[in-house]
mmCIF file of the C-alpha atoms, coordinates in Angstrom:
data_MODEL
# 
_entry.id   MODEL 
# 
loop_
_atom_site.group_PDB 
_atom_site.id 
_atom_site.type_symbol 
_atom_site.label_atom_id 
_atom_site.label_alt_id 
_atom_site.label_comp_id 
_atom_site.label_asym_id 
_atom_site.label_entity_id 
_atom_site.label_seq_id 
_atom_site.pdbx_PDB_ins_code 
_atom_site.Cartn_x 
_atom_site.Cartn_y 
_atom_site.Cartn_z 
_atom_site.occupancy 
_atom_site.B_iso_or_equiv 
_atom_site.pdbx_formal_charge 
_atom_site.auth_seq_id 
_atom_site.auth_comp_id 
_atom_site.auth_asym_id 
_atom_site.auth_atom_id 
_atom_site.pdbx_PDB_model_num 
ATOM 1   C CA . MET A 1 1   ? 13.589  -0.056  11.661  1.00 0.00 ? 1   MET A CA 1 
ATOM 2   C CA . ILE A 1 2   ? 15.936  -0.866  8.933   1.00 0.00 ? 2   ILE A CA 1 
ATOM 3   C CA . GLY A 1 3   ? 14.143  -4.283  8.327   1.00 0.00 ? 3   GLY A CA 1 
ATOM 4   C CA . LEU A 1 4   ? 10.810  -2.359  8.027   1.00 0.00 ? 4   LEU A CA 1 
ATOM 5   C CA . GLU A 1 5   ? 12.236  0.067   5.419   1.00 0.00 ? 5   GLU A CA 1 
ATOM 6   C CA . LYS A 1 6   ? 13.299  -3.049  3.346   1.00 0.00 ? 6   LYS A CA 1 
ATOM 7   C CA . LEU A 1 7   ? 9.829   -4.612  3.580   1.00 0.00 ? 7   LEU A CA 1 
ATOM 8   C CA . ALA A 1 8   ? 8.470   -1.307  2.537   1.00 0.00 ? 8   ALA A CA 1 
ATOM 9   C CA . ARG A 1 9   ? 10.424  -0.980  -0.372  1.00 0.00 ? 9   ARG A CA 1 
ATOM 10  C CA . LEU A 1 10  ? 10.064  -4.516  -1.479  1.00 0.00 ? 10  LEU A CA 1 
ATOM 11  C CA . SER A 1 11  ? 6.266   -4.042  -1.050  1.00 0.00 ? 11  SER A CA 1 
ATOM 12  C CA . ALA A 1 12  ? 6.646   -0.900  -3.136  1.00 0.00 ? 12  ALA A CA 1 
ATOM 13  C CA . ALA A 1 13  ? 8.645   -2.768  -5.813  1.00 0.00 ? 13  ALA A CA 1 
ATOM 14  C CA . LEU A 1 14  ? 5.931   -5.527  -5.895  1.00 0.00 ? 14  LEU A CA 1 
ATOM 15  C CA . GLY A 1 15  ? 3.201   -2.752  -6.517  1.00 0.00 ? 15  GLY A CA 1 
ATOM 16  C CA . GLY A 1 16  ? 5.368   -1.478  -9.125  1.00 0.00 ? 16  GLY A CA 1 
ATOM 17  C CA . VAL A 1 17  ? 5.401   -4.737  -10.818 1.00 0.00 ? 17  VAL A CA 1 
ATOM 18  C CA . LEU A 1 18  ? 1.911   -5.094  -10.694 1.00 0.00 ? 18  LEU A CA 1 
ATOM 19  C CA . LEU A 1 19  ? 1.151   -1.741  -12.296 1.00 0.00 ? 19  LEU A CA 1 
ATOM 20  C CA . THR A 1 20  ? 3.564   -2.619  -15.074 1.00 0.00 ? 20  THR A CA 1 
ATOM 21  C CA . LEU A 1 21  ? 1.648   -5.885  -15.750 1.00 0.00 ? 21  LEU A CA 1 
ATOM 22  C CA . ILE A 1 22  ? -1.607  -3.855  -15.487 1.00 0.00 ? 22  ILE A CA 1 
ATOM 23  C CA . THR A 1 23  ? -0.393  -1.372  -18.152 1.00 0.00 ? 23  THR A CA 1 
ATOM 24  C CA . LEU A 1 24  ? 1.252   -4.114  -20.405 1.00 0.00 ? 24  LEU A CA 1 
ATOM 25  C CA . MET A 1 25  ? -2.090  -5.983  -20.397 1.00 0.00 ? 25  MET A CA 1 
ATOM 26  C CA . THR A 1 26  ? -4.037  -2.922  -21.064 1.00 0.00 ? 26  THR A CA 1 
ATOM 27  C CA . CYS A 1 27  ? -2.047  -2.004  -24.071 1.00 0.00 ? 27  CYS A CA 1 
ATOM 28  C CA . VAL A 1 28  ? -2.171  -5.737  -25.475 1.00 0.00 ? 28  VAL A CA 1 
ATOM 29  C CA . SER A 1 29  ? -5.901  -5.572  -24.730 1.00 0.00 ? 29  SER A CA 1 
ATOM 30  C CA . VAL A 1 30  ? -6.503  -2.305  -26.616 1.00 0.00 ? 30  VAL A CA 1 
ATOM 31  C CA . VAL A 1 31  ? -4.338  -3.058  -29.521 1.00 0.00 ? 31  VAL A CA 1 
ATOM 32  C CA . GLY A 1 32  ? -5.489  -6.539  -29.910 1.00 0.00 ? 32  GLY A CA 1 
ATOM 33  C CA . ARG A 1 33  ? -9.325  -5.080  -29.569 1.00 0.00 ? 33  ARG A CA 1 
ATOM 34  C CA . ASN A 1 34  ? -8.603  -2.039  -31.917 1.00 0.00 ? 34  ASN A CA 1 
ATOM 35  C CA . GLY A 1 35  ? -6.245  -3.481  -34.335 1.00 0.00 ? 35  GLY A CA 1 
ATOM 36  C CA . LEU A 1 36  ? -6.689  -7.142  -34.541 1.00 0.00 ? 36  LEU A CA 1 
ATOM 37  C CA . GLY A 1 37  ? -10.306 -7.721  -33.645 1.00 0.00 ? 37  GLY A CA 1 
ATOM 38  C CA . LEU A 1 38  ? -9.138  -9.858  -30.620 1.00 0.00 ? 38  LEU A CA 1 
ATOM 39  C CA . SER A 1 39  ? -9.733  -9.230  -27.003 1.00 0.00 ? 39  SER A CA 1 
ATOM 40  C CA . LEU A 1 40  ? -8.257  -10.543 -23.647 1.00 0.00 ? 40  LEU A CA 1 
ATOM 41  C CA . VAL A 1 41  ? -11.089 -12.038 -21.881 1.00 0.00 ? 41  VAL A CA 1 
ATOM 42  C CA . GLY A 1 42  ? -11.258 -11.054 -18.385 1.00 0.00 ? 42  GLY A CA 1 
ATOM 43  C CA . ASP A 1 43  ? -8.807  -7.918  -18.592 1.00 0.00 ? 43  ASP A CA 1 
ATOM 44  C CA . PHE A 1 44  ? -11.120 -5.583  -16.692 1.00 0.00 ? 44  PHE A CA 1 
ATOM 45  C CA . GLU A 1 45  ? -11.468 -8.048  -13.940 1.00 0.00 ? 45  GLU A CA 1 
ATOM 46  C CA . LEU A 1 46  ? -7.686  -8.819  -13.695 1.00 0.00 ? 46  LEU A CA 1 
ATOM 47  C CA . THR A 1 47  ? -7.210  -4.804  -13.514 1.00 0.00 ? 47  THR A CA 1 
ATOM 48  C CA . GLY A 1 48  ? -9.423  -4.309  -10.918 1.00 0.00 ? 48  GLY A CA 1 
ATOM 49  C CA . ALA A 1 49  ? -8.124  -7.061  -8.815  1.00 0.00 ? 49  ALA A CA 1 
ATOM 50  C CA . MET A 1 50  ? -4.356  -5.923  -9.477  1.00 0.00 ? 50  MET A CA 1 
ATOM 51  C CA . VAL A 1 51  ? -5.199  -2.427  -8.836  1.00 0.00 ? 51  VAL A CA 1 
ATOM 52  C CA . GLY A 1 52  ? -6.473  -3.011  -5.442  1.00 0.00 ? 52  GLY A CA 1 
ATOM 53  C CA . VAL A 1 53  ? -3.518  -4.959  -4.497  1.00 0.00 ? 53  VAL A CA 1 
ATOM 54  C CA . ALA A 1 54  ? -1.184  -2.613  -5.849  1.00 0.00 ? 54  ALA A CA 1 
ATOM 55  C CA . ILE A 1 55  ? -2.723  0.523   -3.990  1.00 0.00 ? 55  ILE A CA 1 
ATOM 56  C CA . ALA A 1 56  ? -2.317  -1.843  -0.689  1.00 0.00 ? 56  ALA A CA 1 
ATOM 57  C CA . LEU A 1 57  ? 1.392   -2.519  -1.717  1.00 0.00 ? 57  LEU A CA 1 
ATOM 58  C CA . PHE A 1 58  ? 2.219   1.100   -1.872  1.00 0.00 ? 58  PHE A CA 1 
ATOM 59  C CA . MET A 1 59  ? 0.799   2.102   1.580   1.00 0.00 ? 59  MET A CA 1 
ATOM 60  C CA . PRO A 1 60  ? 3.838   0.776   3.508   1.00 0.00 ? 60  PRO A CA 1 
ATOM 61  C CA . MET A 1 61  ? 6.383   2.846   1.669   1.00 0.00 ? 61  MET A CA 1 
ATOM 62  C CA . CYS A 1 62  ? 3.961   6.030   1.621   1.00 0.00 ? 62  CYS A CA 1 
ATOM 63  C CA . GLN A 1 63  ? 3.792   6.031   5.441   1.00 0.00 ? 63  GLN A CA 1 
ATOM 64  C CA . MET A 1 64  ? 7.391   4.941   5.813   1.00 0.00 ? 64  MET A CA 1 
ATOM 65  C CA . SER A 1 65  ? 8.482   8.172   3.899   1.00 0.00 ? 65  SER A CA 1 
ATOM 66  C CA . ARG A 1 66  ? 5.589   10.205  5.734   1.00 0.00 ? 66  ARG A CA 1 
ATOM 67  C CA . GLY A 1 67  ? 3.984   10.928  2.213   1.00 0.00 ? 67  GLY A CA 1 
ATOM 68  C CA . ASN A 1 68  ? 0.418   11.059  3.637   1.00 0.00 ? 68  ASN A CA 1 
ATOM 69  C CA . ILE A 1 69  ? -1.365  14.361  3.076   1.00 0.00 ? 69  ILE A CA 1 
ATOM 70  C CA . ILE A 1 70  ? -0.889  16.482  6.128   1.00 0.00 ? 70  ILE A CA 1 
ATOM 71  C CA . VAL A 1 71  ? -3.117  19.656  6.785   1.00 0.00 ? 71  VAL A CA 1 
ATOM 72  C CA . GLU A 1 72  ? -0.665  22.178  7.971   1.00 0.00 ? 72  GLU A CA 1 
ATOM 73  C CA . PHE A 1 73  ? -3.084  25.217  8.379   1.00 0.00 ? 73  PHE A CA 1 
ATOM 74  C CA . PHE A 1 74  ? -3.660  24.707  11.887  1.00 0.00 ? 74  PHE A CA 1 
ATOM 75  C CA . THR A 1 75  ? -0.059  23.793  12.862  1.00 0.00 ? 75  THR A CA 1 
ATOM 76  C CA . LEU A 1 76  ? 1.769   26.445  10.887  1.00 0.00 ? 76  LEU A CA 1 
ATOM 77  C CA . LYS A 1 77  ? 2.070   28.687  14.308  1.00 0.00 ? 77  LYS A CA 1 
ATOM 78  C CA . ALA A 1 78  ? 2.500   25.749  16.540  1.00 0.00 ? 78  ALA A CA 1 
ATOM 79  C CA . SER A 1 79  ? 5.707   24.568  18.204  1.00 0.00 ? 79  SER A CA 1 
ATOM 80  C CA . ALA A 1 80  ? 7.868   21.802  17.182  1.00 0.00 ? 80  ALA A CA 1 
ATOM 81  C CA . ARG A 1 81  ? 6.918   19.805  20.151  1.00 0.00 ? 81  ARG A CA 1 
ATOM 82  C CA . THR A 1 82  ? 3.026   20.478  19.293  1.00 0.00 ? 82  THR A CA 1 
ATOM 83  C CA . VAL A 1 83  ? 3.650   19.292  15.667  1.00 0.00 ? 83  VAL A CA 1 
ATOM 84  C CA . ALA A 1 84  ? 5.614   16.297  16.738  1.00 0.00 ? 84  ALA A CA 1 
ATOM 85  C CA . LEU A 1 85  ? 2.858   15.327  19.220  1.00 0.00 ? 85  LEU A CA 1 
ATOM 86  C CA . LEU A 1 86  ? 0.100   15.573  16.448  1.00 0.00 ? 86  LEU A CA 1 
ATOM 87  C CA . ASP A 1 87  ? 2.372   13.716  14.161  1.00 0.00 ? 87  ASP A CA 1 
ATOM 88  C CA . ARG A 1 88  ? 2.617   10.831  16.828  1.00 0.00 ? 88  ARG A CA 1 
ATOM 89  C CA . LEU A 1 89  ? -1.250  11.027  17.273  1.00 0.00 ? 89  LEU A CA 1 
ATOM 90  C CA . GLY A 1 90  ? -2.004  10.845  13.469  1.00 0.00 ? 90  GLY A CA 1 
ATOM 91  C CA . ALA A 1 91  ? 0.611   7.845   13.347  1.00 0.00 ? 91  ALA A CA 1 
ATOM 92  C CA . MET A 1 92  ? -1.269  6.007   16.245  1.00 0.00 ? 92  MET A CA 1 
ATOM 93  C CA . ALA A 1 93  ? -4.689  6.713   14.468  1.00 0.00 ? 93  ALA A CA 1 
ATOM 94  C CA . LEU A 1 94  ? -3.385  5.433   11.322  1.00 0.00 ? 94  LEU A CA 1 
ATOM 95  C CA . THR A 1 95  ? -2.066  2.108   13.228  1.00 0.00 ? 95  THR A CA 1 
ATOM 96  C CA . VAL A 1 96  ? -5.498  1.612   14.632  1.00 0.00 ? 96  VAL A CA 1 
ATOM 97  C CA . ALA A 1 97  ? -7.234  2.223   11.191  1.00 0.00 ? 97  ALA A CA 1 
ATOM 98  C CA . MET A 1 98  ? -4.844  -0.171  9.342   1.00 0.00 ? 98  MET A CA 1 
ATOM 99  C CA . THR A 1 99  ? -5.043  -2.697  12.117  1.00 0.00 ? 99  THR A CA 1 
ATOM 100 C CA . LEU A 1 100 ? -8.748  -2.708  11.604  1.00 0.00 ? 100 LEU A CA 1 
ATOM 101 C CA . LEU A 1 101 ? -8.595  -2.927  7.995   1.00 0.00 ? 101 LEU A CA 1 
ATOM 102 C CA . ALA A 1 102 ? -6.102  -5.721  7.807   1.00 0.00 ? 102 ALA A CA 1 
ATOM 103 C CA . TRP A 1 103 ? -8.452  -7.830  10.283  1.00 0.00 ? 103 TRP A CA 1 
ATOM 104 C CA . ARG A 1 104 ? -11.503 -6.967  8.259   1.00 0.00 ? 104 ARG A CA 1 
ATOM 105 C CA . THR A 1 105 ? -9.941  -7.663  5.010   1.00 0.00 ? 105 THR A CA 1 
ATOM 106 C CA . ALA A 1 106 ? -8.495  -11.114 6.371   1.00 0.00 ? 106 ALA A CA 1 
ATOM 107 C CA . MET A 1 107 ? -12.006 -11.782 7.446   1.00 0.00 ? 107 MET A CA 1 
ATOM 108 C CA . GLY A 1 108 ? -13.345 -10.590 4.007   1.00 0.00 ? 108 GLY A CA 1 
ATOM 109 C CA . GLY A 1 109 ? -10.634 -13.353 2.477   1.00 0.00 ? 109 GLY A CA 1 
ATOM 110 C CA . VAL A 1 110 ? -11.844 -15.976 4.983   1.00 0.00 ? 110 VAL A CA 1 
ATOM 111 C CA . SER A 1 111 ? -15.424 -15.441 4.121   1.00 0.00 ? 111 SER A CA 1 
ATOM 112 C CA . ALA A 1 112 ? -14.560 -15.484 0.271   1.00 0.00 ? 112 ALA A CA 1 
ATOM 113 C CA . TRP A 1 113 ? -12.664 -18.690 0.724   1.00 0.00 ? 113 TRP A CA 1 
ATOM 114 C CA . ASN A 1 114 ? -15.850 -20.324 2.463   1.00 0.00 ? 114 ASN A CA 1 
ATOM 115 C CA . SER A 1 115 ? -18.240 -19.093 0.017   1.00 0.00 ? 115 SER A CA 1 
ATOM 116 C CA . HIS A 1 116 ? -15.934 -20.096 -2.994  1.00 0.00 ? 116 HIS A CA 1 
ATOM 117 C CA . SER A 1 117 ? -16.608 -16.828 -4.452  1.00 0.00 ? 117 SER A CA 1 
ATOM 118 C CA . SER A 1 118 ? -14.903 -15.756 -7.588  1.00 0.00 ? 118 SER A CA 1 
ATOM 119 C CA . SER A 1 119 ? -14.773 -13.573 -10.501 1.00 0.00 ? 119 SER A CA 1 
ATOM 120 C CA . MET A 1 120 ? -17.583 -13.775 -13.293 1.00 0.00 ? 120 MET A CA 1 
ATOM 121 C CA . LEU A 1 121 ? -15.505 -14.224 -16.493 1.00 0.00 ? 121 LEU A CA 1 
ATOM 122 C CA . LEU A 1 122 ? -12.209 -15.922 -15.254 1.00 0.00 ? 122 LEU A CA 1 
ATOM 123 C CA . GLY A 1 123 ? -13.382 -17.630 -12.215 1.00 0.00 ? 123 GLY A CA 1 
ATOM 124 C CA . LEU A 1 124 ? -10.382 -16.001 -10.294 1.00 0.00 ? 124 LEU A CA 1 
ATOM 125 C CA . PRO A 1 125 ? -11.107 -16.705 -6.704  1.00 0.00 ? 125 PRO A CA 1 
ATOM 126 C CA . ASP A 1 126 ? -12.055 -13.542 -4.623  1.00 0.00 ? 126 ASP A CA 1 
ATOM 127 C CA . TRP A 1 127 ? -9.882  -14.751 -1.711  1.00 0.00 ? 127 TRP A CA 1 
ATOM 128 C CA . THR A 1 128 ? -6.660  -14.093 -3.717  1.00 0.00 ? 128 THR A CA 1 
ATOM 129 C CA . VAL A 1 129 ? -7.256  -10.304 -3.803  1.00 0.00 ? 129 VAL A CA 1 
ATOM 130 C CA . TYR A 1 130 ? -7.534  -10.351 -0.097  1.00 0.00 ? 130 TYR A CA 1 
ATOM 131 C CA . LEU A 1 131 ? -4.544  -12.141 0.383   1.00 0.00 ? 131 LEU A CA 1 
ATOM 132 C CA . GLY A 1 132 ? -2.527  -9.741  -1.772  1.00 0.00 ? 132 GLY A CA 1 
ATOM 133 C CA . MET A 1 133 ? -3.797  -6.890  0.438   1.00 0.00 ? 133 MET A CA 1 
ATOM 134 C CA . VAL A 1 134 ? -3.632  -7.919  4.101   1.00 0.00 ? 134 VAL A CA 1 
ATOM 135 C CA . PRO A 1 135 ? -0.029  -8.371  4.365   1.00 0.00 ? 135 PRO A CA 1 
ATOM 136 C CA . ALA A 1 136 ? 0.786   -4.720  3.072   1.00 0.00 ? 136 ALA A CA 1 
ATOM 137 C CA . MET A 1 137 ? -2.062  -3.440  5.354   1.00 0.00 ? 137 MET A CA 1 
ATOM 138 C CA . ALA A 1 138 ? -0.395  -5.102  8.528   1.00 0.00 ? 138 ALA A CA 1 
ATOM 139 C CA . LEU A 1 139 ? 2.943   -3.610  7.487   1.00 0.00 ? 139 LEU A CA 1 
ATOM 140 C CA . THR A 1 140 ? 1.468   -0.241  7.164   1.00 0.00 ? 140 THR A CA 1 
ATOM 141 C CA . ALA A 1 141 ? 0.029   -0.567  10.653  1.00 0.00 ? 141 ALA A CA 1 
ATOM 142 C CA . LEU A 1 142 ? 3.227   -1.896  12.221  1.00 0.00 ? 142 LEU A CA 1 
ATOM 143 C CA . ILE A 1 143 ? 5.177   0.982   10.444  1.00 0.00 ? 143 ILE A CA 1 
ATOM 144 C CA . ALA A 1 144 ? 2.816   3.611   11.830  1.00 0.00 ? 144 ALA A CA 1 
ATOM 145 C CA . GLY A 1 145 ? 2.830   2.059   15.397  1.00 0.00 ? 145 GLY A CA 1 
ATOM 146 C CA . CYS A 1 146 ? 6.679   2.401   15.388  1.00 0.00 ? 146 CYS A CA 1 
ATOM 147 C CA . GLN A 1 147 ? 6.397   5.917   14.299  1.00 0.00 ? 147 GLN A CA 1 
ATOM 148 C CA . ALA A 1 148 ? 3.904   6.563   17.000  1.00 0.00 ? 148 ALA A CA 1 
ATOM 149 C CA . LEU A 1 149 ? 5.950   4.968   19.956  1.00 0.00 ? 149 LEU A CA 1 
ATOM 150 C CA . ALA A 1 150 ? 9.530   5.294   18.825  1.00 0.00 ? 150 ALA A CA 1 
ATOM 151 C CA . PRO A 1 151 ? 11.559  7.168   21.389  1.00 0.00 ? 151 PRO A CA 1 
ATOM 152 C CA . ARG A 1 152 ? 12.534  9.689   18.579  1.00 0.00 ? 152 ARG A CA 1 
ATOM 153 C CA . HIS A 1 153 ? 11.010  10.570  15.458  1.00 0.00 ? 153 HIS A CA 1 
ATOM 154 C CA . TRP A 1 154 ? 12.035  8.528   12.371  1.00 0.00 ? 154 TRP A CA 1 
ATOM 155 C CA . SER A 1 155 ? 11.065  7.991   8.770   1.00 0.00 ? 155 SER A CA 1 
ATOM 156 C CA . VAL A 1 156 ? 12.843  7.842   5.673   1.00 0.00 ? 156 VAL A CA 1 
ATOM 157 C CA . ALA A 1 157 ? 14.348  11.350  4.691   1.00 0.00 ? 157 ALA A CA 1 
ATOM 158 C CA . LYS A 1 158 ? 12.775  12.731  1.745   1.00 0.00 ? 158 LYS A CA 1 
ATOM 159 C CA . ASP A 1 159 ? 15.983  14.502  0.734   1.00 0.00 ? 159 ASP A CA 1 
ATOM 160 C CA . ALA A 1 160 ? 18.211  11.423  1.298   1.00 0.00 ? 160 ALA A CA 1 
ATOM 161 C CA . HIS A 1 161 ? 19.537  9.462   -1.703  1.00 0.00 ? 161 HIS A CA 1 
ATOM 162 C CA . PRO A 1 162 ? 18.718  5.817   -1.477  1.00 0.00 ? 162 PRO A CA 1 
ATOM 163 C CA . GLU A 1 163 ? 21.578  4.927   -4.108  1.00 0.00 ? 163 GLU A CA 1 
ATOM 164 C CA . SER A 1 164 ? 24.036  6.077   -1.460  1.00 0.00 ? 164 SER A CA 1 
ATOM 165 C CA . GLY A 1 165 ? 22.606  4.254   1.501   1.00 0.00 ? 165 GLY A CA 1 
ATOM 166 C CA . GLU A 1 166 ? 24.164  7.069   3.588   1.00 0.00 ? 166 GLU A CA 1 
ATOM 167 C CA . GLY A 1 167 ? 21.775  8.715   6.102   1.00 0.00 ? 167 GLY A CA 1 
ATOM 168 C CA . PHE A 1 168 ? 18.575  7.428   4.796   1.00 0.00 ? 168 PHE A CA 1 
ATOM 169 C CA . LEU A 1 169 ? 16.813  6.848   8.035   1.00 0.00 ? 169 LEU A CA 1 
ATOM 170 C CA . ARG A 1 170 ? 16.496  10.032  10.418  1.00 0.00 ? 170 ARG A CA 1 
# 
């Protein structure tokens, strides 16, 4: 499980790097367009592609930390056992959904590869966006599956301090 945590952290770090690059590119584009009369060709295409990949890269850590939205209205008075069962069922449902998304995204990438589709201005091959999303979706499915099937409930503790490295998994 520690290996999955490291992969989830790496995935989130890569997502952060992508968002930083998007932000820098947007700043350069806005300053260039409004201050210098120059623009970055295809900045809109790159932003769209990189944001999609960045969102996918954040999903494994979100699931690892149980950061997805949970509606507790119906479980406020439920027993801990019932809540744990519902959490496992939710993790299993996410496992199925993310497995299907990873599979269909991979098939979309193969289709984009075969059709040689690309972005309009830069000619960026569409399959590269799919390639960036599939591993993160598969990792999310794997993490959710482990959470659903693990003998005991585990996730990254929200109150733990990653810097100390102590007791981070519970």
